[in-house]
All heavy atoms as a GROMACS GRO file, in nm:
protein
  451
    1MET      N    1 -12.334  -5.075   0.213
    1MET     CA    2 -12.392  -5.204   0.189
    1MET      C    3 -12.331  -5.266   0.062
    1MET      O    4 -12.330  -5.201  -0.043
    1MET     CB    5 -12.544  -5.193   0.175
    1MET     CG    6 -12.615  -5.318   0.162
    1MET     SD    7 -12.647  -5.381   0.326
    1MET     CE    8 -12.725  -5.533   0.283
    2LEU      N    9 -12.282  -5.383   0.073
    2LEU     CA   10 -12.220  -5.458  -0.042
    2LEU      C   11 -12.325  -5.529  -0.120
    2LEU      O   12 -12.425  -5.572  -0.061
    2LEU     CB   13 -12.111  -5.551   0.010
    2LEU     CG   14 -11.989  -5.483   0.070
    2LEU    CD1   15 -11.894  -5.590   0.133
    2LEU    CD2   16 -11.915  -5.403  -0.030
    3PRO      N   17 -12.305  -5.543  -0.251
    3PRO     CA   18 -12.403  -5.615  -0.334
    3PRO      C   19 -12.413  -5.763  -0.296
    3PRO      O   20 -12.316  -5.823  -0.246
    3PRO     CB   21 -12.346  -5.600  -0.471
    3PRO     CG   22 -12.218  -5.530  -0.466
    3PRO     CD   23 -12.190  -5.493  -0.325
    4SER      N   24 -12.530  -5.820  -0.320
    4SER     CA   25 -12.548  -5.962  -0.289
    4SER      C   26 -12.505  -6.054  -0.400
    4SER      O   27 -12.461  -6.166  -0.379
    4SER     CB   28 -12.693  -5.989  -0.254
    4SER     OG   29 -12.777  -5.953  -0.361
    5ASP      N   30 -12.513  -6.006  -0.524
    5ASP     CA   31 -12.466  -6.085  -0.641
    5ASP      C   32 -12.314  -6.105  -0.631
    5ASP      O   33 -12.239  -6.010  -0.613
    5ASP     CB   34 -12.495  -6.008  -0.774
    5ASP     CG   35 -12.444  -6.081  -0.891
    5ASP    OD1   36 -12.506  -6.179  -0.931
    5ASP    OD2   37 -12.336  -6.038  -0.944
    6PRO      N   38 -12.269  -6.236  -0.636
    6PRO     CA   39 -12.126  -6.261  -0.613
    6PRO      C   40 -12.030  -6.196  -0.708
    6PRO      O   41 -11.921  -6.152  -0.671
    6PRO     CB   42 -12.119  -6.415  -0.627
    6PRO     CG   43 -12.247  -6.463  -0.670
    6PRO     CD   44 -12.350  -6.355  -0.660
    7ILE      N   45 -12.069  -6.181  -0.838
    7ILE     CA   46 -11.982  -6.116  -0.936
    7ILE      C   47 -11.969  -5.965  -0.909
    7ILE      O   48 -11.860  -5.908  -0.914
    7ILE     CB   49 -12.028  -6.149  -1.080
    7ILE    CG1   50 -12.027  -6.296  -1.104
    7ILE    CG2   51 -11.936  -6.072  -1.179
    7ILE    CD1   52 -11.897  -6.369  -1.077
    8MET      N   53 -12.082  -5.904  -0.873
    8MET     CA   54 -12.081  -5.763  -0.838
    8MET      C   55 -12.002  -5.745  -0.710
    8MET      O   56 -11.928  -5.649  -0.693
    8MET     CB   57 -12.224  -5.705  -0.826
    8MET     CG   58 -12.299  -5.699  -0.956
    8MET     SD   59 -12.216  -5.595  -1.076
    8MET     CE   60 -12.226  -5.438  -0.998
    9LEU      N   61 -12.021  -5.837  -0.610
    9LEU     CA   62 -11.950  -5.830  -0.486
    9LEU      C   63 -11.801  -5.839  -0.512
    9LEU      O   64 -11.726  -5.759  -0.456
    9LEU     CB   65 -11.993  -5.940  -0.394
    9LEU     CG   66 -11.921  -5.955  -0.261
    9LEU    CD1   67 -11.936  -5.827  -0.175
    9LEU    CD2   68 -11.967  -6.077  -0.185
   10LEU      N   69 -11.758  -5.930  -0.597
   10LEU     CA   70 -11.614  -5.947  -0.631
   10LEU      C   71 -11.562  -5.816  -0.690
   10LEU      O   72 -11.458  -5.768  -0.647
   10LEU     CB   73 -11.603  -6.060  -0.734
   10LEU     CG   74 -11.462  -6.078  -0.790
   10LEU    CD1   75 -11.364  -6.128  -0.688
   10LEU    CD2   76 -11.471  -6.171  -0.911
   11SER      N   77 -11.632  -5.756  -0.782
   11SER     CA   78 -11.589  -5.638  -0.847
   11SER      C   79 -11.578  -5.520  -0.745
   11SER      O   80 -11.474  -5.452  -0.742
   11SER     CB   81 -11.688  -5.598  -0.958
   11SER     OG   82 -11.648  -5.478  -1.015
   12VAL      N   83 -11.678  -5.499  -0.662
   12VAL     CA   84 -11.675  -5.390  -0.566
   12VAL      C   85 -11.568  -5.413  -0.461
   12VAL      O   86 -11.489  -5.317  -0.433
   12VAL     CB   87 -11.812  -5.381  -0.496
   12VAL    CG1   88 -11.807  -5.286  -0.379
   12VAL    CG2   89 -11.916  -5.333  -0.594
   13VAL      N   90 -11.554  -5.529  -0.405
   13VAL     CA   91 -11.456  -5.557  -0.302
   13VAL      C   92 -11.317  -5.542  -0.360
   13VAL      O   93 -11.228  -5.475  -0.297
   13VAL     CB   94 -11.476  -5.698  -0.239
   13VAL    CG1   95 -11.357  -5.736  -0.151
   13VAL    CG2   96 -11.610  -5.696  -0.154
   14ASN      N   97 -11.285  -5.601  -0.479
   14ASN     CA   98 -11.151  -5.587  -0.532
   14ASN      C   99 -11.115  -5.440  -0.566
   14ASN      O  100 -11.006  -5.399  -0.549
   14ASN     CB  101 -11.136  -5.677  -0.653
   14ASN     CG  102 -11.091  -5.818  -0.618
   14ASN    OD1  103 -11.053  -5.844  -0.506
   14ASN    ND2  104 -11.110  -5.910  -0.713
   15MET      N  105 -11.215  -5.366  -0.613
   15MET     CA  106 -11.192  -5.224  -0.644
   15MET      C  107 -11.162  -5.148  -0.512
   15MET      O  108 -11.062  -5.070  -0.511
   15MET     CB  109 -11.313  -5.158  -0.705
   15MET     CG  110 -11.296  -5.011  -0.737
   15MET     SD  111 -11.450  -4.927  -0.783
   15MET     CE  112 -11.544  -4.944  -0.631
   16LYS      N  113 -11.231  -5.178  -0.404
   16LYS     CA  114 -11.209  -5.108  -0.285
   16LYS      C  115 -11.075  -5.151  -0.219
   16LYS      O  116 -10.998  -5.069  -0.168
   16LYS     CB  117 -11.322  -5.134  -0.182
   16LYS     CG  118 -11.448  -5.060  -0.218
   16LYS     CD  119 -11.556  -5.074  -0.118
   16LYS     CE  120 -11.684  -4.999  -0.155
   16LYS     NZ  121 -11.663  -4.856  -0.144
   17LEU      N  122 -11.039  -5.275  -0.233
   17LEU     CA  123 -10.908  -5.322  -0.186
   17LEU      C  124 -10.794  -5.260  -0.265
   17LEU      O  125 -10.694  -5.218  -0.207
   17LEU     CB  126 -10.901  -5.477  -0.196
   17LEU     CG  127 -10.985  -5.557  -0.096
   17LEU    CD1  128 -10.984  -5.700  -0.129
   17LEU    CD2  129 -10.939  -5.533   0.047
   18ARG      N  130 -10.811  -5.246  -0.392
   18ARG     CA  131 -10.711  -5.183  -0.475
   18ARG      C  132 -10.697  -5.037  -0.447
   18ARG      O  133 -10.583  -4.981  -0.437
   18ARG     CB  134 -10.746  -5.208  -0.627
   18ARG     CG  135 -10.644  -5.148  -0.723
   18ARG     CD  136 -10.694  -5.151  -0.865
   18ARG     NE  137 -10.804  -5.053  -0.878
   18ARG     CZ  138 -10.920  -5.080  -0.942
   18ARG    NH1  139 -10.944  -5.199  -0.993
   18ARG    NH2  140 -11.011  -4.985  -0.952
   19ASP      N  141 -10.807  -4.965  -0.438
   19ASP     CA  142 -10.806  -4.819  -0.431
   19ASP      C  143 -10.802  -4.757  -0.290
   19ASP      O  144 -10.753  -4.644  -0.277
   19ASP     CB  145 -10.928  -4.758  -0.501
   19ASP     CG  146 -10.928  -4.794  -0.651
   19ASP    OD1  147 -10.820  -4.830  -0.704
   19ASP    OD2  148 -11.036  -4.777  -0.713
   20ARG      N  149 -10.846  -4.829  -0.189
   20ARG     CA  150 -10.866  -4.769  -0.061
   20ARG      C  151 -10.809  -4.842   0.062
   20ARG      O  152 -10.765  -4.780   0.159
   20ARG     CB  153 -11.009  -4.737  -0.041
   20ARG     CG  154 -11.040  -4.662   0.083
   20ARG     CD  155 -11.179  -4.608   0.088
   20ARG     NE  156 -11.188  -4.529   0.208
   20ARG     CZ  157 -11.305  -4.484   0.256
   20ARG    NH1  158 -11.414  -4.506   0.188
   20ARG    NH2  159 -11.311  -4.416   0.369
   21TYR      N  160 -10.820  -4.972   0.056
   21TYR     CA  161 -10.788  -5.051   0.180
   21TYR      C  162 -10.662  -5.140   0.164
   21TYR      O  163 -10.644  -5.207   0.065
   21TYR     CB  164 -10.904  -5.142   0.214
   21TYR     CG  165 -11.030  -5.061   0.252
   21TYR    CD1  166 -11.131  -5.048   0.158
   21TYR    CD2  167 -11.039  -4.994   0.372
   21TYR    CE1  168 -11.247  -4.970   0.186
   21TYR    CE2  169 -11.151  -4.919   0.404
   21TYR     CZ  170 -11.255  -4.910   0.306
   21TYR     OH  171 -11.367  -4.834   0.338
   22ALA      N  172 -10.576  -5.140   0.268
   22ALA     CA  173 -10.460  -5.221   0.263
   22ALA      C  174 -10.482  -5.369   0.296
   22ALA      O  175 -10.392  -5.449   0.272
   22ALA     CB  176 -10.354  -5.161   0.366
   23SER      N  177 -10.600  -5.401   0.342
   23SER     CA  178 -10.632  -5.541   0.374
   23SER      C  179 -10.785  -5.565   0.376
   23SER      O  180 -10.858  -5.465   0.394
   23SER     CB  181 -10.572  -5.577   0.507
   23SER     OG  182 -10.644  -5.508   0.613
   24LEU      N  183 -10.822  -5.684   0.368
   24LEU     CA  184 -10.966  -5.722   0.381
   24LEU      C  185 -11.013  -5.684   0.520
   24LEU      O  186 -11.129  -5.640   0.535
   24LEU     CB  187 -10.987  -5.869   0.348
   24LEU     CG  188 -11.128  -5.921   0.356
   24LEU    CD1  189 -11.220  -5.842   0.258
   24LEU    CD2  190 -11.133  -6.066   0.320
   25ASP      N  191 -10.932  -5.704   0.623
   25ASP     CA  192 -10.974  -5.671   0.760
   25ASP      C  193 -11.004  -5.520   0.769
   25ASP      O  194 -11.100  -5.481   0.834
   25ASP     CB  195 -10.866  -5.708   0.857
   25ASP     CG  196 -10.857  -5.861   0.881
   25ASP    OD1  197 -10.960  -5.924   0.873
   25ASP    OD2  198 -10.747  -5.908   0.908
   26ALA      N  199 -10.918  -5.437   0.707
   26ALA     CA  200 -10.943  -5.293   0.708
   26ALA      C  201 -11.076  -5.254   0.642
   26ALA      O  202 -11.147  -5.173   0.693
   26ALA     CB  203 -10.824  -5.218   0.650
   27LEU      N  204 -11.101  -5.316   0.529
   27LEU     CA  205 -11.227  -5.294   0.457
   27LEU      C  206 -11.345  -5.329   0.543
   27LEU      O  207 -11.436  -5.250   0.557
   27LEU     CB  208 -11.228  -5.375   0.324
   27LEU     CG  209 -11.353  -5.360   0.241
   27LEU    CD1  210 -11.315  -5.376   0.093
   27LEU    CD2  211 -11.457  -5.465   0.277
   28CYS      N  212 -11.340  -5.452   0.602
   28CYS     CA  213 -11.449  -5.497   0.685
   28CYS      C  214 -11.473  -5.409   0.810
   28CYS      O  215 -11.584  -5.378   0.844
   28CYS     CB  216 -11.430  -5.640   0.727
   28CYS     SG  217 -11.443  -5.755   0.586
   29GLU      N  218 -11.367  -5.367   0.872
   29GLU     CA  219 -11.376  -5.283   0.986
   29GLU      C  220 -11.439  -5.149   0.949
   29GLU      O  221 -11.530  -5.101   1.019
   29GLU     CB  222 -11.242  -5.263   1.055
   29GLU     CG  223 -11.247  -5.180   1.182
   29GLU     CD  224 -11.114  -5.162   1.246
   29GLU    OE1  225 -11.030  -5.258   1.241
   29GLU    OE2  226 -11.084  -5.053   1.302
   30ASP      N  227 -11.389  -5.088   0.846
   30ASP     CA  228 -11.441  -4.954   0.807
   30ASP      C  229 -11.581  -4.961   0.756
   30ASP      O  230 -11.660  -4.868   0.782
   30ASP     CB  231 -11.347  -4.896   0.697
   30ASP     CG  232 -11.383  -4.752   0.663
   30ASP    OD1  233 -11.386  -4.670   0.759
   30ASP    OD2  234 -11.405  -4.722   0.544
   31MET      N  235 -11.623  -5.065   0.683
   31MET     CA  236 -11.753  -5.078   0.629
   31MET      C  237 -11.849  -5.156   0.717
   31MET      O  238 -11.967  -5.174   0.678
   31MET     CB  239 -11.746  -5.143   0.489
   31MET     CG  240 -11.667  -5.059   0.390
   31MET     SD  241 -11.678  -5.134   0.222
   31MET     CE  242 -11.848  -5.102   0.184
   32ASP      N  243 -11.804  -5.194   0.834
   32ASP     CA  244 -11.884  -5.275   0.928
   32ASP      C  245 -11.946  -5.399   0.865
   32ASP      O  246 -12.061  -5.425   0.868
   32ASP     CB  247 -11.993  -5.184   0.989
   32ASP     CG  248 -12.054  -5.249   1.116
   32ASP    OD1  249 -11.981  -5.324   1.183
   32ASP    OD2  250 -12.170  -5.222   1.143
   33GLU      N  251 -11.859  -5.470   0.793
   33GLU     CA  252 -11.894  -5.594   0.721
   33GLU      C  253 -11.830  -5.714   0.793
   33GLU      O  254 -11.724  -5.701   0.855
   33GLU     CB  255 -11.853  -5.593   0.575
   33GLU     CG  256 -11.922  -5.486   0.494
   33GLU     CD  257 -12.068  -5.524   0.464
   33GLU    OE1  258 -12.105  -5.644   0.472
   33GLU    OE2  259 -12.145  -5.434   0.422
   34ASN      N  260 -11.885  -5.830   0.772
   34ASN     CA  261 -11.834  -5.952   0.832
   34ASN      C  262 -11.736  -6.017   0.729
   34ASN      O  263 -11.782  -6.058   0.624
   34ASN     CB  264 -11.950  -6.044   0.867
   34ASN     CG  265 -11.901  -6.170   0.934
   34ASN    OD1  266 -11.839  -6.252   0.874
   34ASN    ND2  267 -11.936  -6.184   1.061
   35ARG      N  268 -11.613  -6.030   0.770
   35ARG     CA  269 -11.512  -6.093   0.678
   35ARG      C  270 -11.548  -6.232   0.637
   35ARG      O  271 -11.541  -6.269   0.521
   35ARG     CB  272 -11.376  -6.086   0.745
   35ARG     CG  273 -11.266  -6.151   0.656
   35ARG     CD  274 -11.132  -6.150   0.724
   35ARG     NE  275 -11.038  -6.234   0.642
   35ARG     CZ  276 -10.916  -6.207   0.619
   35ARG    NH1  277 -10.860  -6.102   0.676
   35ARG    NH2  278 -10.840  -6.283   0.542
   36ALA      N  279 -11.590  -6.315   0.733
   36ALA     CA  280 -11.620  -6.454   0.702
   36ALA      C  281 -11.740  -6.464   0.606
   36ALA      O  282 -11.742  -6.550   0.514
   36ALA     CB  283 -11.656  -6.528   0.831
   37ASP      N  284 -11.836  -6.374   0.613
   37ASP     CA  285 -11.947  -6.370   0.522
   37ASP      C  286 -11.904  -6.340   0.382
   37ASP      O  287 -11.942  -6.406   0.287
   37ASP     CB  288 -12.052  -6.270   0.572
   37ASP     CG  289 -12.174  -6.263   0.483
   37ASP    OD1  290 -12.233  -6.373   0.457
   37ASP    OD2  291 -12.213  -6.155   0.438
   38ILE      N  292 -11.818  -6.239   0.369
   38ILE     CA  293 -11.764  -6.200   0.236
   38ILE      C  294 -11.689  -6.313   0.173
   38ILE      O  295 -11.706  -6.353   0.057
   38ILE     CB  296 -11.679  -6.072   0.243
   38ILE    CG1  297 -11.765  -5.952   0.278
   38ILE    CG2  298 -11.607  -6.047   0.112
   38ILE    CD1  299 -11.685  -5.829   0.312
   39GLU      N  300 -11.598  -6.371   0.254
   39GLU     CA  301 -11.513  -6.482   0.203
   39GLU      C  302 -11.601  -6.604   0.165
   39GLU      O  303 -11.574  -6.667   0.065
   39GLU     CB  304 -11.411  -6.520   0.309
   39GLU     CG  305 -11.298  -6.416   0.319
   39GLU     CD  306 -11.194  -6.459   0.418
   39GLU    OE1  307 -11.224  -6.482   0.538
   39GLU    OE2  308 -11.075  -6.466   0.377
   40SER      N  309 -11.701  -6.628   0.245
   40SER     CA  310 -11.793  -6.743   0.217
   40SER      C  311 -11.863  -6.722   0.087
   40SER      O  312 -11.878  -6.813   0.003
   40SER     CB  313 -11.884  -6.767   0.332
   40SER     OG  314 -11.979  -6.864   0.305
   41ARG      N  315 -11.926  -6.603   0.073
   41ARG     CA  316 -12.005  -6.578  -0.046
   41ARG      C  317 -11.918  -6.581  -0.172
   41ARG      O  318 -11.959  -6.634  -0.274
   41ARG     CB  319 -12.071  -6.436  -0.030
   41ARG     CG  320 -12.180  -6.443   0.070
   41ARG     CD  321 -12.234  -6.308   0.117
   41ARG     NE  322 -12.252  -6.210   0.012
   41ARG     CZ  323 -12.262  -6.082   0.036
   41ARG    NH1  324 -12.245  -6.033   0.158
   41ARG    NH2  325 -12.279  -5.996  -0.062
   42LEU      N  326 -11.794  -6.530  -0.163
   42LEU     CA  327 -11.708  -6.530  -0.279
   42LEU      C  328 -11.648  -6.669  -0.306
   42LEU      O  329 -11.629  -6.714  -0.418
   42LEU     CB  330 -11.598  -6.428  -0.266
   42LEU     CG  331 -11.656  -6.283  -0.286
   42LEU    CD1  332 -11.544  -6.185  -0.261
   42LEU    CD2  333 -11.717  -6.265  -0.420
   43ALA      N  334 -11.629  -6.752  -0.199
   43ALA     CA  335 -11.581  -6.889  -0.212
   43ALA      C  336 -11.681  -6.971  -0.285
   43ALA      O  337 -11.646  -7.057  -0.369
   43ALA     CB  338 -11.549  -6.948  -0.080
   44GLU      N  339 -11.812  -6.948  -0.260
   44GLU     CA  340 -11.917  -7.017  -0.334
   44GLU      C  341 -11.907  -6.992  -0.483
   44GLU      O  342 -11.953  -7.077  -0.565
   44GLU     CB  343 -12.051  -6.978  -0.279
   44GLU     CG  344 -12.082  -7.035  -0.141
   44GLU     CD  345 -12.214  -6.989  -0.086
   44GLU    OE1  346 -12.297  -6.927  -0.162
   44GLU    OE2  347 -12.240  -7.010   0.036
   45ALA      N  348 -11.860  -6.880  -0.520
   45ALA     CA  349 -11.844  -6.844  -0.661
   45ALA      C  350 -11.704  -6.881  -0.718
   45ALA      O  351 -11.673  -6.853  -0.829
   45ALA     CB  352 -11.867  -6.694  -0.684
   46GLY      N  353 -11.622  -6.939  -0.631
   46GLY     CA  354 -11.492  -6.991  -0.675
   46GLY      C  355 -11.376  -6.892  -0.650
   46GLY      O  356 -11.269  -6.911  -0.711
   47TYR      N  357 -11.394  -6.793  -0.569
   47TYR     CA  358 -11.291  -6.696  -0.542
   47TYR      C  359 -11.237  -6.706  -0.400
   47TYR      O  360 -11.311  -6.726  -0.308
   47TYR     CB  361 -11.340  -6.554  -0.569
   47TYR     CG  362 -11.380  -6.536  -0.713
   47TYR    CD1  363 -11.515  -6.549  -0.753
   47TYR    CD2  364 -11.287  -6.504  -0.807
   47TYR    CE1  365 -11.550  -6.531  -0.884
   47TYR    CE2  366 -11.322  -6.489  -0.940
   47TYR     CZ  367 -11.460  -6.502  -0.975
   47TYR     OH  368 -11.495  -6.486  -1.110
   48GLN      N  369 -11.105  -6.689  -0.385
   48GLN     CA  370 -11.038  -6.693  -0.258
   48GLN      C  371 -10.960  -6.566  -0.238
   48GLN      O  372 -10.903  -6.512  -0.335
   48GLN     CB  373 -10.946  -6.815  -0.245
   48GLN     CG  374 -11.010  -6.949  -0.264
   48GLN     CD  375 -11.107  -6.981  -0.148
   48GLN    OE1  376 -11.081  -6.950  -0.033
   48GLN    NE2  377 -11.220  -7.040  -0.185
   49TYR      N  378 -10.948  -6.520  -0.110
   49TYR     CA  379 -10.874  -6.399  -0.086
   49TYR      C  380 -10.725  -6.432  -0.086
   49TYR      O  381 -10.678  -6.524  -0.021
   49TYR     CB  382 -10.914  -6.342   0.052
   49TYR     CG  383 -10.842  -6.216   0.090
   49TYR    CD1  384 -10.852  -6.102   0.012
   49TYR    CD2  385 -10.762  -6.212   0.203
   49TYR    CE1  386 -10.783  -5.986   0.046
   49TYR    CE2  387 -10.696  -6.094   0.240
   49TYR     CZ  388 -10.703  -5.982   0.162
   49TYR     OH  389 -10.639  -5.868   0.193
   50ASP      N  390 -10.650  -6.353  -0.165
   50ASP     CA  391 -10.503  -6.363  -0.167
   50ASP      C  392 -10.452  -6.246  -0.089
   50ASP      O  393 -10.447  -6.134  -0.138
   50ASP     CB  394 -10.456  -6.358  -0.314
   50ASP     CG  395 -10.307  -6.370  -0.330
   50ASP    OD1  396 -10.233  -6.351  -0.228
   50ASP    OD2  397 -10.260  -6.397  -0.445
   51GLU      N  398 -10.403  -6.279   0.034
   51GLU     CA  399 -10.356  -6.171   0.124
   51GLU      C  400 -10.237  -6.101   0.067
   51GLU      O  401 -10.226  -5.977   0.078
   51GLU     CB  402 -10.322  -6.230   0.258
   51GLU     CG  403 -10.307  -6.129   0.366
   51GLU     CD  404 -10.301  -6.187   0.507
   51GLU    OE1  405 -10.352  -6.298   0.529
   51GLU    OE2  406 -10.247  -6.117   0.592
   52ALA      N  407 -10.146  -6.166   0.005
   52ALA     CA  408 -10.023  -6.104  -0.052
   52ALA      C  409 -10.058  -6.009  -0.162
   52ALA      O  410  -9.998  -5.902  -0.177
   52ALA     CB  411  -9.928  -6.212  -0.103
   53ALA      N  412 -10.158  -6.042  -0.246
   53ALA     CA  413 -10.198  -5.954  -0.357
   53ALA      C  414 -10.311  -5.859  -0.313
   53ALA      O  415 -10.345  -5.766  -0.392
   53ALA     CB  416 -10.244  -6.035  -0.473
   54ASN      N  417 -10.370  -5.885  -0.193
   54ASN     CA  418 -10.478  -5.804  -0.143
   54ASN      C  419 -10.595  -5.797  -0.240
   54ASN      O  420 -10.643  -5.691  -0.275
   54ASN     CB  421 -10.431  -5.664  -0.102
   54ASN     CG  422 -10.538  -5.588  -0.025
   54ASN    OD1  423 -10.605  -5.647   0.058
   54ASN    ND2  424 -10.552  -5.457  -0.042
   55ARG      N  425 -10.638  -5.913  -0.282
   55ARG     CA  426 -10.749  -5.923  -0.375
   55ARG      C  427 -10.807  -6.062  -0.379
   55ARG      O  428 -10.741  -6.161  -0.337
   55ARG     CB  429 -10.709  -5.881  -0.512
   55ARG     CG  430 -10.608  -5.971  -0.583
   55ARG     CD  431 -10.568  -5.930  -0.719
   55ARG     NE  432 -10.575  -6.043  -0.807
   55ARG     CZ  433 -10.637  -6.046  -0.923
   55ARG    NH1  434 -10.696  -5.940  -0.968
   55ARG    NH2  435 -10.639  -6.154  -0.994
   56PHE      N  436 -10.928  -6.071  -0.428
   56PHE     CA  437 -10.988  -6.204  -0.444
   56PHE      C  438 -10.958  -6.251  -0.592
   56PHE      O  439 -10.966  -6.172  -0.685
   56PHE     CB  440 -11.138  -6.198  -0.425
   56PHE     CG  441 -11.178  -6.198  -0.286
   56PHE    CD1  442 -11.186  -6.075  -0.211
   56PHE    CD2  443 -11.205  -6.316  -0.220
   56PHE    CE1  444 -11.218  -6.077  -0.085
   56PHE    CE2  445 -11.240  -6.316  -0.080
   56PHE     CZ  446 -11.246  -6.196  -0.012
   57ALA      N  447 -10.916  -6.374  -0.607
   57ALA     CA  448 -10.887  -6.432  -0.737
   57ALA      C  449 -10.939  -6.570  -0.747
   57ALA      O  450 -10.963  -6.633  -0.651
   57ALA     CB  451 -10.738  -6.424  -0.762
   0.00000   0.00000   0.00000
């Protein structure tokens, strides 16, 4: 379960993308999370997924 707080979510997702997953799709599939939900929640906080860097910035 991912945190609901957007800053904590950003930290956890970026750490997992850096250390374990080659893409946001791989993270979502493995953790049974909804990609659109993660992107939407982080977009509200001003962050967008950068596929080339494999992180939210």
